VOPAGU-2260 file (C-alpha; in pm, 1 decimal, decimal comma):
REM VOPAGU-2260
SITE   aa  ch    i         X         Y         Z
SITE  MET   A    0  -10387,4   13866,3   -8476,2
SITE  PRO   A    1  -10237,3   14211,0   -8392,2
SITE  SER   A    2   -9914,4   14116,5   -8571,9
SITE  MET   A    3  -10110,6   14016,1   -8883,1
SITE  THR   A    4  -10300,6   14345,5   -8870,6
SITE  MET   A    5   -9972,7   14534,4   -8845,3
SITE  LEU   A    6   -9831,0   14345,7   -9143,8
SITE  LEU   A    7  -10138,3   14420,3   -9352,2
SITE  LEU   A    8  -10119,5   14786,1   -9254,9
SITE  LEU   A    9   -9751,5   14808,8   -9348,8
SITE  ALA   A   10   -9818,6   14632,2   -9678,1
SITE  GLY   A   11  -10096,1   14878,4   -9757,4
SITE  ILE   A   12   -9871,6   15175,9   -9677,9
SITE  LEU   A   13   -9590,6   15032,7   -9891,9
SITE  GLY   A   14   -9827,7   14968,0  -10180,9
SITE  THR   A   15   -9974,8   15318,7  -10172,4
SITE  ALA   A   16   -9625,5   15469,1  -10154,3
SITE  MET   A   17   -9526,6   15271,3  -10463,7
SITE  LEU   A   18   -9839,3   15393,9  -10642,5
SITE  VAL   A   19   -9758,7   15756,4  -10560,1
SITE  PHE   A   20   -9397,1   15713,6  -10671,1
SITE  GLY   A   21   -9499,1   15543,7  -10994,3
SITE  ALA   A   22   -9753,9   15812,2  -11071,0
SITE  PHE   A   23   -9524,3   16110,3  -11017,8
SITE  ALA   A   24   -9194,6   15956,8  -11125,3
SITE  GLY   A   25   -9034,5   16132,8  -11416,9
SITE  PRO   A   26   -8932,8   15969,2  -11743,6
SITE  ASN   A   27   -8621,3   15761,1  -11778,8
SITE  ALA   A   28   -8312,2   15972,5  -11851,0
SITE  GLY   A   29   -8196,7   15756,1  -12140,8
SITE  LYS   A   30   -8539,0   15755,6  -12303,0
SITE  GLN   A   31   -8565,0   16131,3  -12256,3
SITE  VAL   A   32   -8231,9   16189,6  -12435,8
SITE  THR   A   33   -8340,0   15959,9  -12719,1
SITE  ARG   A   34   -8671,4   16141,7  -12751,4
SITE  ARG   A   35   -8497,5   16478,4  -12769,3
SITE  LEU   A   36   -8260,0   16352,5  -13038,7
SITE  ASP   A   37   -8553,5   16217,8  -13240,5
SITE  ASP   A   38   -8737,4   16550,2  -13207,1
SITE  LEU   A   39   -8426,7   16737,3  -13322,0
SITE  ARG   A   40   -8383,9   16502,7  -13619,4
SITE  GLU   A   41   -8749,2   16539,4  -13719,0
SITE  ARG   A   42   -8740,0   16917,0  -13685,2
SITE  HIS   A   43   -8436,9   16969,5  -13910,4
SITE  SER   A   44   -8487,7   16687,0  -14157,9
SITE  ARG   A   45   -8624,2   16766,7  -14504,3
SITE  SER   A   46   -8714,1   16409,4  -14589,0
SITE  THR   A   47   -9082,6   16343,2  -14651,3
SITE  ASP   A   48   -9054,6   15998,9  -14491,5
SITE  VAL   A   49   -8924,4   16145,9  -14166,5
SITE  ALA   A   50   -9200,1   16408,7  -14167,3
SITE  ALA   A   51   -9466,3   16143,5  -14226,8
SITE  ALA   A   52   -9329,2   15924,5  -13948,4
SITE  ALA   A   53   -9326,6   16222,1  -13710,6
SITE  GLN   A   54   -9686,5   16305,5  -13798,3
SITE  MET   A   55   -9798,3   15946,8  -13739,2
SITE  LYS   A   56   -9619,0   15944,1  -13404,6
SITE  ARG   A   57   -9807,1   16256,0  -13297,1
SITE  ILE   A   58  -10136,1   16101,2  -13403,3
SITE  PHE   A   59  -10074,4   15783,7  -13202,6
SITE  ALA   A   60   -9952,8   15988,0  -12904,0
SITE  ASN   A   61  -10276,5   16185,0  -12899,9
SITE  ARG   A   62  -10493,2   15876,6  -12900,8
SITE  GLN   A   63  -10662,6   15784,3  -12579,3
SITE  ASN   A   64  -10503,8   15492,1  -12397,8
SITE  LYS   A   65  -10687,5   15240,5  -12184,8
SITE  GLY   A   66  -10572,1   15394,9  -11858,5
SITE  ASP   A   67  -10712,1   15736,0  -11945,1
SITE  GLY   A   68  -11037,7   15580,8  -12060,0
SITE  PHE   A   69  -11069,3   15403,3  -11726,2
SITE  ALA   A   70  -10983,6   15722,3  -11535,5
SITE  LYS   A   71  -11249,1   15924,3  -11719,1
SITE  ARG   A   72  -11517,2   15707,6  -11559,5
SITE  PHE   A   73  -11428,7   15839,4  -11213,4
SITE  ILE   A   74  -11333,9   16201,5  -11293,5
SITE  PRO   A   75  -11625,3   16448,8  -11314,6
SITE  ASN   A   76  -11469,9   16678,5  -11578,5
SITE  PRO   A   77  -11184,8   16492,3  -11751,6
SITE  ALA   A   78  -11139,6   16752,1  -12028,5
SITE  LEU   A   79  -11073,9   17030,1  -11778,3
SITE  LEU   A   80  -10837,3   16811,5  -11576,9
SITE  GLN   A   81  -10648,9   16712,7  -11892,7
SITE  LEU   A   82  -10612,5   17081,2  -11978,4
SITE  ARG   A   83  -10476,5   17152,9  -11630,9
SITE  LEU   A   84  -10227,9   16868,5  -11657,0
SITE  SER   A   85  -10107,6   16996,0  -11995,0
SITE  GLN   A   86  -10062,9   17344,3  -11844,5
SITE  THR   A   87   -9804,5   17206,3  -11602,9
SITE  GLY   A   88   -9567,1   17130,2  -11890,7
SITE  TYR   A   89   -9536,7   16762,4  -11797,7
SITE  SER   A   90   -9676,8   16464,6  -11986,2
SITE  TRP   A   91   -9890,6   16340,6  -11700,4
SITE  THR   A   92  -10199,1   16137,9  -11787,9
SITE  LEU   A   93  -10536,8   16110,9  -11622,5
SITE  ALA   A   94  -10455,9   15756,3  -11511,8
SITE  GLN   A   95  -10138,9   15871,4  -11333,1
SITE  TYR   A   96  -10327,8   16151,9  -11160,8
SITE  LEU   A   97  -10601,4   15913,8  -11047,1
SITE  MET   A   98  -10345,9   15662,8  -10918,7
SITE  ALA   A   99  -10164,3   15933,1  -10722,8
SITE  SER   A  100  -10487,2   16062,6  -10568,1
SITE  ALA   A  101  -10607,9   15714,7  -10470,7
SITE  GLY   A  102  -10267,8   15614,8  -10331,2
SITE  LEU   A  103  -10240,3   15932,6  -10127,0
SITE  ALA   A  104  -10593,0   15890,6   -9989,3
SITE  LEU   A  105  -10523,9   15531,2   -9882,5
SITE  LEU   A  106  -10188,9   15625,4   -9729,5
SITE  VAL   A  107  -10337,7   15905,4   -9517,1
SITE  THR   A  108  -10630,3   15686,1   -9413,4
SITE  PHE   A  109  -10402,6   15401,3   -9298,0
SITE  LEU   A  110  -10176,7   15642,7   -9108,8
SITE  LEU   A  111  -10471,2   15798,4   -8924,7
SITE  ILE   A  112  -10613,3   15458,2   -8835,4
SITE  PHE   A  113  -10267,5   15353,2   -8714,3
SITE  LYS   A  114  -10259,6   15664,6   -8488,8
SITE  GLY   A  115  -10593,3   15568,0   -8333,2
SITE  VAL   A  116  -10840,1   15779,8   -8532,3
SITE  PRO   A  117  -11172,6   15601,6   -8588,7
SITE  PRO   A  118  -11216,5   15478,8   -8948,6
SITE  LEU   A  119  -11540,6   15678,5   -8978,0
SITE  TYR   A  120  -11335,0   16000,6   -8956,3
SITE  ALA   A  121  -11009,1   15875,5   -9105,0
SITE  LEU   A  122  -11164,5   15774,1   -9438,8
SITE  PRO   A  123  -11329,0   16113,1   -9520,0
SITE  PHE   A  124  -11014,8   16300,3   -9414,3
SITE  GLY   A  125  -10798,5   16070,2   -9627,0
SITE  MET   A  126  -11027,0   16122,8   -9926,2
SITE  LEU   A  127  -11013,0   16499,0   -9871,8
SITE  ILE   A  128  -10632,1   16492,5   -9871,4
SITE  GLY   A  129  -10621,8   16257,7  -10170,7
SITE  VAL   A  130  -10844,2   16487,5  -10375,9
SITE  GLY   A  131  -10725,9   16825,7  -10249,4
SITE  LEU   A  132  -10347,7   16788,0  -10225,6
SITE  PRO   A  133  -10287,6   16679,4  -10590,6
SITE  HIS   A  134  -10518,7   16959,4  -10702,1
SITE  LEU   A  135  -10316,1   17212,6  -10503,9
SITE  VAL   A  136   -9987,2   17072,4  -10637,3
SITE  VAL   A  137  -10106,7   17095,4  -10997,3
SITE  SER   A  138  -10236,5   17450,0  -10937,8
SITE  LYS   A  139   -9902,8   17551,5  -10788,4
SITE  MET   A  140   -9710,3   17408,7  -11083,4
SITE  ILE   A  141   -9941,6   17582,3  -11332,0
SITE  LYS   A  142   -9902,5   17912,7  -11151,8
SITE  ARG   A  143   -9524,0   17876,8  -11143,9
SITE  ARG   A  144   -9501,7   17789,6  -11513,6
SITE  VAL   A  145   -9737,2   18070,3  -11616,5
SITE  ALA   A  146   -9537,1   18319,6  -11408,4
SITE  LYS   A  147   -9216,9   18201,3  -11575,0
SITE  PHE   A  148   -9377,7   18232,9  -11917,7
SITE  THR   A  149   -9508,8   18581,7  -11841,4
SITE  ALA   A  150   -9167,8   18697,4  -11721,4
SITE  ARG   A  151   -8993,5   18584,9  -12043,9
SITE  PHE   A  152   -9273,5   18670,0  -12285,0
SITE  PRO   A  153   -9169,4   19036,7  -12341,3
SITE  ASP   A  154   -8823,1   18911,8  -12443,7
SITE  ALA   A  155   -8989,6   18686,2  -12701,6
SITE  ILE   A  156   -9190,9   18977,0  -12840,8
SITE  GLU   A  157   -8881,6   19195,7  -12866,2
SITE  LEU   A  158   -8701,1   18915,1  -13048,9
SITE  MET   A  159   -8991,1   18901,3  -13292,1
SITE  VAL   A  160   -8976,2   19281,2  -13334,6
SITE  ARG   A  161   -8608,7   19263,2  -13431,7
SITE  GLY   A  162   -8687,9   18988,8  -13681,6
SITE  LEU   A  163   -8975,0   19187,3  -13834,1
SITE  ARG   A  164   -8760,8   19500,0  -13867,0
SITE  SER   A  165   -8496,5   19295,4  -14047,8
SITE  GLY   A  166   -8753,8   19189,8  -14307,4
SITE  LEU   A  167   -8860,8   18844,0  -14185,8
SITE  PRO   A  168   -9228,4   18737,5  -14198,5
SITE  ILE   A  169   -9419,0   18678,9  -13876,6
SITE  SER   A  170   -9414,8   18300,2  -13923,6
SITE  GLU   A  171   -9034,6   18297,1  -13938,7
SITE  THR   A  172   -9004,9   18511,2  -13626,2
SITE  ILE   A  173   -9227,2   18263,1  -13439,6
SITE  ALA   A  174   -8992,7   17981,4  -13544,2
SITE  ILE   A  175   -8692,0   18186,7  -13428,4
SITE  VAL   A  176   -8848,0   18240,3  -13085,8
SITE  ALA   A  177   -8918,3   17866,7  -13065,2
SITE  GLU   A  178   -8552,5   17788,2  -13130,3
SITE  GLU   A  179   -8382,9   18061,8  -12928,7
SITE  LEU   A  180   -8579,3   18087,3  -12603,8
SITE  PRO   A  181   -8595,3   17814,1  -12336,5
SITE  ASP   A  182   -8897,4   17649,9  -12182,5
SITE  PRO   A  183   -9178,2   17745,2  -12135,1
SITE  VAL   A  184   -9177,5   18025,4  -12396,2
SITE  GLY   A  185   -8981,3   17825,9  -12652,1
SITE  THR   A  186   -9196,2   17516,5  -12596,7
SITE  GLU   A  187   -9523,2   17701,8  -12652,5
SITE  PHE   A  188   -9400,3   17881,0  -12964,7
SITE  ARG   A  189   -9256,6   17554,1  -13093,8
SITE  ALA   A  190   -9602,4   17401,8  -13064,8
SITE  VAL   A  191   -9743,8   17694,0  -13263,5
SITE  ALA   A  192   -9476,0   17656,2  -13532,1
SITE  ASP   A  193   -9536,9   17280,1  -13557,5
SITE  LYS   A  194   -9910,4   17332,4  -13604,5
SITE  MET   A  195   -9845,7   17587,4  -13876,8
SITE  ARG   A  196   -9615,3   17342,4  -14056,9
SITE  ILE   A  197   -9887,3   17078,0  -14079,4
SITE  GLY   A  198  -10138,9   17320,8  -14229,0
SITE  ARG   A  199  -10307,1   17499,6  -13937,2
SITE  THR   A  200  -10360,7   17871,3  -13974,6
SITE  MET   A  201  -10160,2   18100,6  -13752,0
SITE  ASP   A  202  -10475,5   18242,0  -13589,4
SITE  ALA   A  203  -10602,6   17895,0  -13496,1
SITE  ALA   A  204  -10263,2   17778,8  -13366,2
SITE  LEU   A  205  -10217,0   18091,4  -13155,8
SITE  GLN   A  206  -10570,5   18075,3  -13018,2
SITE  GLU   A  207  -10524,5   17712,9  -12909,8
SITE  THR   A  208  -10207,4   17809,9  -12726,6
SITE  ALA   A  209  -10383,9   18106,2  -12566,5
SITE  THR   A  210  -10665,8   17880,4  -12447,7
SITE  ARG   A  211  -10419,2   17631,8  -12298,4
SITE  LEU   A  212  -10210,1   17898,9  -12123,1
SITE  GLY   A  213  -10502,3   18109,4  -12003,5
SITE  THR   A  214  -10288,8   18421,6  -11953,1
SITE  PRO   A  215  -10410,5   18771,4  -12051,0
SITE  GLU   A  216  -10060,8   18861,8  -12174,3
SITE  PHE   A  217  -10063,7   18602,7  -12450,5
SITE  GLN   A  218  -10425,8   18687,1  -12529,1
SITE  PHE   A  219  -10318,1   19051,0  -12579,4
SITE  TYR   A  220  -10058,2   18926,2  -12824,4
SITE  VAL   A  221  -10312,4   18720,3  -13020,3
SITE  ILE   A  222  -10558,5   19011,4  -13032,7
SITE  SER   A  223  -10284,9   19249,1  -13148,2
SITE  LEU   A  224  -10194,7   19020,9  -13438,0
SITE  ALA   A  225  -10561,2   18978,5  -13534,6
SITE  ILE   A  226  -10628,8   19354,4  -13528,0
SITE  GLN   A  227  -10313,2   19430,8  -13726,6
SITE  ARG   A  228  -10411,7   19173,2  -13987,8
SITE  GLU   A  229  -10755,0   19334,1  -14025,8
SITE  THR   A  230  -10653,8   19701,3  -14019,6
SITE  GLY   A  231  -10291,8   19693,0  -14136,5
SITE  GLY   A  232  -10012,1   19909,1  -14002,3
SITE  ASN   A  233   -9664,4   19863,8  -13865,0
SITE  LEU   A  234   -9663,8   19526,3  -13689,2
SITE  ALA   A  235   -9315,7   19574,9  -13545,2
SITE  GLU   A  236   -9419,1   19901,4  -13378,7
SITE  THR   A  237   -9739,4   19743,0  -13245,3
SITE  LEU   A  238   -9552,3   19451,5  -13089,2
SITE  SER   A  239   -9287,1   19684,4  -12946,9
SITE  ASN   A  240   -9556,8   19886,5  -12769,8
SITE  LEU   A  241   -9714,1   19562,7  -12645,7
SITE  ALA   A  242   -9382,5   19447,3  -12497,7
SITE  ASP   A  243   -9347,3   19781,7  -12317,7
SITE  VAL   A  244   -9701,8   19754,3  -12178,6
SITE  LEU   A  245   -9639,4   19398,4  -12056,5
SITE  ARG   A  246   -9319,4   19503,6  -11877,9
SITE  LYS   A  247   -9500,0   19788,5  -11702,0
SITE  ARG   A  248   -9781,0   19548,8  -11610,4
SITE  ALA   A  249   -9526,4   19310,2  -11454,9
SITE  GLN   A  250   -9368,8   19596,2  -11258,4
SITE  MET   A  251   -9710,7   19697,2  -11123,7
SITE  LYS   A  252   -9774,9   19337,5  -11013,3
SITE  LEU   A  253   -9445,2   19331,5  -10824,7
SITE  LYS   A  254   -9531,7   19657,8  -10647,2
SITE  ILE   A  255   -9872,6   19525,6  -10544,0
SITE  ARG   A  256   -9715,9   19199,5  -10423,9
SITE  ALA   A  257   -9468,5   19391,6  -10209,9
SITE  MET   A  258   -9741,8   19611,3  -10060,9
SITE  SER   A  259   -9967,4   19314,1   -9977,4
SITE  SER   A  260   -9694,8   19076,3   -9854,8
SITE  GLU   A  261   -9741,4   19173,1   -9489,3
SITE  SER   A  262  -10115,7   19108,7   -9499,8
SITE  LYS   A  263  -10062,3   18773,2   -9671,4
SITE  ALA   A  264   -9802,5   18667,2   -9414,1
SITE  SER   A  265  -10041,4   18757,1   -9130,5
SITE  ALA   A  266  -10321,3   18559,2   -9296,1
SITE  TYR   A  267  -10097,6   18253,5   -9337,8
SITE  ILE   A  268   -9982,6   18265,5   -8975,3
SITE  VAL   A  269  -10330,3   18317,9   -8830,1
SITE  GLY   A  270  -10480,0   18046,4   -9052,9
SITE  ALA   A  271  -10210,4   17786,8   -8986,2
SITE  LEU   A  272  -10166,1   17843,6   -8612,5
SITE  PRO   A  273  -10472,9   17640,6   -8493,5
SITE  PHE   A  274  -10372,1   17340,7   -8705,9
SITE  ILE   A  275  -10010,4   17361,3   -8589,6
SITE  VAL   A  276  -10118,2   17370,4   -8223,8
SITE  PHE   A  277  -10360,9   17082,3   -8283,5
SITE  GLY   A  278  -10085,0   16873,4   -8441,5
SITE  LEU   A  279   -9834,3   16948,0   -8164,8
SITE  ILE   A  280  -10080,5   16856,7   -7889,8
SITE  TRP   A  281  -10174,5   16543,6   -8085,8
SITE  PHE   A  282   -9815,7   16419,8   -8087,4
SITE  ILE   A  283   -9765,3   16515,3   -7720,6
SITE  ASN   A  284  -10089,7   16369,5   -7587,4
SITE  GLY   A  285  -10281,6   16186,8   -7858,2
SITE  GLN   A  286  -10532,9   16036,5   -7616,7
SITE  TYR   A  287  -10644,2   16382,7   -7507,8
SITE  MET   A  288  -10697,9   16507,0   -7865,5
SITE  GLN   A  289  -10893,9   16197,0   -7963,5
SITE  ASN   A  290  -11189,0   16343,0   -7776,2
SITE  PHE   A  291  -11244,4   16569,4   -8076,4
SITE  PHE   A  292  -11337,8   16258,0   -8273,7
SITE  ILE   A  293  -11552,0   16098,3   -8002,1
SITE  ASP   A  294  -11733,9   16369,9   -7805,9
SITE  GLN   A  295  -12021,6   16509,6   -8012,5
SITE  ARG   A  296  -11996,1   16852,6   -7849,0
SITE  LEU   A  297  -11631,5   16885,1   -7946,2
SITE  ILE   A  298  -11708,9   16761,4   -8297,8
SITE  ILE   A  299  -11975,6   17029,6   -8342,3
SITE  ALA   A  300  -11747,7   17297,5   -8194,8
SITE  GLY   A  301  -11462,4   17192,6   -8422,9
SITE  CYS   A  302  -11683,5   17201,6   -8732,8
SITE  ILE   A  303  -11813,7   17547,6   -8641,5
SITE  GLY   A  304  -11457,0   17667,6   -8588,0
SITE  LEU   A  305  -11348,7   17532,6   -8926,6
SITE  VAL   A  306  -11641,0   17706,5   -9096,8
SITE  TRP   A  307  -11556,3   18040,7   -8934,6
SITE  MET   A  308  -11190,1   17999,2   -9021,0
SITE  ALA   A  309  -11281,6   17928,9   -9383,4
SITE  ILE   A  310  -11497,0   18241,5   -9394,9
SITE  GLY   A  311  -11215,6   18451,0   -9246,6
SITE  ALA   A  312  -10957,9   18307,3   -9488,6
SITE  PHE   A  313  -11189,0   18380,5   -9781,9
SITE  ILE   A  314  -11239,0   18742,0   -9671,5
SITE  MET   A  315  -10865,1   18799,2   -9617,5
SITE  ALA   A  316  -10785,5   18642,6   -9957,3
SITE  LYS   A  317  -11027,8   18879,9  -10127,5
SITE  MET   A  318  -10881,2   19178,6   -9943,5
SITE  VAL   A  319  -10529,5   19118,3  -10076,3
SITE  ASN   A  320  -10632,0   19004,8  -10426,8
SITE  PHE   A  321  -10594,4   19282,1  -10686,5
SITE  GLU   A  322  -10679,4   19258,6  -11054,6
SITE  ILE   A  323  -10453,3   19445,4  -11298,6
């Protein structure tokens, strides 16, 4: 019987690992090259048949598949999660996210049970990891992509300024930025240019991109274009001043990050030290640390300690968080 239990446990771990790998695995390299060639052909082709085929492909791609429809039954706010997944820059679906979360939760639960943790405590902890870790990963990827976009965005505005001063319209300068700059700036402006080609107004296309990015820098850009369209004036000069303001804003952020780096490092060390010590003692003497899951007094003391640590981490995070 113990050998059968071990086999079932190993099979469960292998299955959850395959689910996680299948959920987060990237696209096939050959298919990705083919897709890029098709996108390039559709972008530069003047044939109406090619344009119609490209439009139909976008329509079918935006349709909801069965996996996403099944995932929406278990996700509280699927629209917000879909927006977050699109902000990462990857074509992840709700079904893939749900599979990764469920696989990770099962994997952690089986590992804890294998280490001797009672199932009553292993299951909630596994569910917490399965829900929280993918959320943190997606948040980290969004933050990294937005920071990369913000760093290259002034270069895009200056490229538009040079195009405007040479006599090009604003729509052509947006297309130039989409072609010349790499991801993520080029990708976002390419989406704006594609929407304008199929009949969307520039204001609507830019506002949709601003809503998806959620950055104040791009919102400043959208507001500047809207004000200039209402009041008139020199658009090139307005965008040049905006690029200068955004560069100074980025410099101020870097100064604040440097000044608060010591406090953040101290907060990370103080917050992680109890968990590191707990993990080390667990691997050295697991039987001793299992009392935290059996003795009610230790359980209550541990919960109170976690609550106080959460309060302290929240206060320290607010102390080093500055709005610019």
